[in-house]
C-alpha positions, 0 to 999 in steps of 0.5 A: 500500500501506498499514501495514494491507495485510499484516494479516489481516481481524481485526486489521485490523477492531480497528486499521484507522485507530484510533489512541490519543488523543494527550492522553490515550492513550485506547484508544478514538476519542472522540466528538468532538461538535462542529459546528466547530473553533477555528482556529489563525489565519485560513485556518489549521485544525488538522489540517484540520478546519473543521466537521463536516460536511466533517469529523470525527474520530470520522468520520475514522478510521471512514472509513479503517477501512472503506477498509482492510476493502474493501482500497481507499484512500478511504472515505466515511461517509453517514447512510443506506445510501440517502443513500450510494446517492444520492451515486452517482447525483448523479455522473450527469447527464440522459440517462446510463443505469444498468443495475442487476440486476432483483433488486434491494434495493426501496429502491434501485428506488424511488431510481432509478425514483421520484426519478432517472428523472423527473430524466433518467436512464434505468435498465435492469433487467437478470438480471445471472446472465447477463452477455450481458443487462448486454452487450446493455443497454450503449449509448454513454449507459451510465455506471453498472452498479449490482449486488447480489451476493448480492441481497435478497432472492432471493440471486442471485449475480454474477460481479463479476470477468466483470462488471467486465471488462465494464464496463472494455471499456465504460468504465463505472463498476461500483458493487457493493453489498456489504450481504449479503457484507460486506467479511469474506466479499468484496471487489468492489474486488479483483475490479474493481469501482470503487466498493463501497457498505453499507448499514453499518446492518446486519452491519457495526454488527450491533447494530440501533441504527445507520443509515448507509452508506458508499462505499469506492474506490481512485479518487482522482479518484471519491473526490474527486467523491464528496467533494464531494458528501458535504460539499455535500449534508451527508447525512453521520453524526453523531459518536456513530453514528461511534463505534457503527460502530467498535465494532460493526465490531471484532466483525465478523469473529466475529459473521459466523462465527456468523451463517454457522454458524447460518444453514447450521443454518436453511438445511439444517433448512428445505431437508429441511422436506417444507412447505417448498418452495424455499430460498435460502442461498448454501451450499446446493450447489444454489443457483444460483450456489454455484460462482460464491459459492466462487470470490469469496466466502470464506463463505455468510453467514447471510441465508436466504429460503423459501417455503412449498409451496402458495404461500398467503399465509395460511399465510406470515402464520401462520408469521411471526406465530407466530415467537418468537425471529425478531422480525417486521421490516425491516432485517438483519444484527443480532445477533438474528434478524429475520423480514421479508415482502419483499414488504410491506416492503422491497420494497413499492416494486416493483410486484407484477406487476414482482416476480413476474416477477423470482421475488418471490412475495408468499409470499416470507419472508426471515430475517436469522439472528442469533448466537443458539443455532442449536437455538433458532432451528430449534426456533422455525422448526418450532414456527411451521412446525407451527402451519401444519399445525395450522390445515390438518390 
């Protein structure tokens, strides 16, 4: 237990890991833009600070803050979400097997199959909605289970507590990508996971101005191993980026509430529109996994994906290019609303036949619903869909 254990989330987001600067009392953590530190004597670094790749006084409070938000013991920050994922992969060795969910972020798929599989890792991609698939895939060589929930971009749900039981039964490490949910809505460590990964670029930073990744664990051994990789490989964030991330996290709980309110408005509008075929939002009672969501999450978030009736790529393109408030671009989780085409953007590295087999249609549109006025977002979607109607009428 720490002094943050009994704080509620909003208090932790603002205060955990952060102390007034001792010299001046500055309430905001300073940007320690330094590469090295003057030591008190030979082999006597000040408070353990020797070199900023290893440790930096702006990064340290951020890592402590993230650990507190995930109810973990140790936090580690990296230069991007992919470098955080890469650090986890580096704990494995040739011949080790990794089981990953088949509805996975394209960058993670690319890292596993294009970088680490040629080096000897053996991946298996399974539908984790049915945990029997996971159990059947495990062998004596399986060392890591990598899960996303909700997944990107189909928002599939995996029962973390039950998956953790399977992992522990077979002595396999379980890492959960918690990017979509954030620690405000879901805490995988509390449900039995060994490790949590965040693309902090997204909701944690929240303002589309920082690229960063993070890992959180309560295992001393795992933390020591990952900290060694972090320092040895050097994919660490800058002090300025750590400052921006600390600032962004202070409003995470407020932003996530608004993302969800707006996500609900957008999802319900799309779900009732006669031109829309399938809507993926975990707050809809019809969403597969909705009951698990209510069990393991504290809310539904602002990520929405959908397809149009007729499955026409021309119509999907027309809609995306007609949006005025939703910006067409990659990434998610910022205060501004974004529209993404996974097949050509975030998941382009997955072969089309594999995407289609996993239910990721070429025409799928993914929305990161921001914190603008909900009426404006709904109206923007309405007018964009109407452009299709006019063209096809």
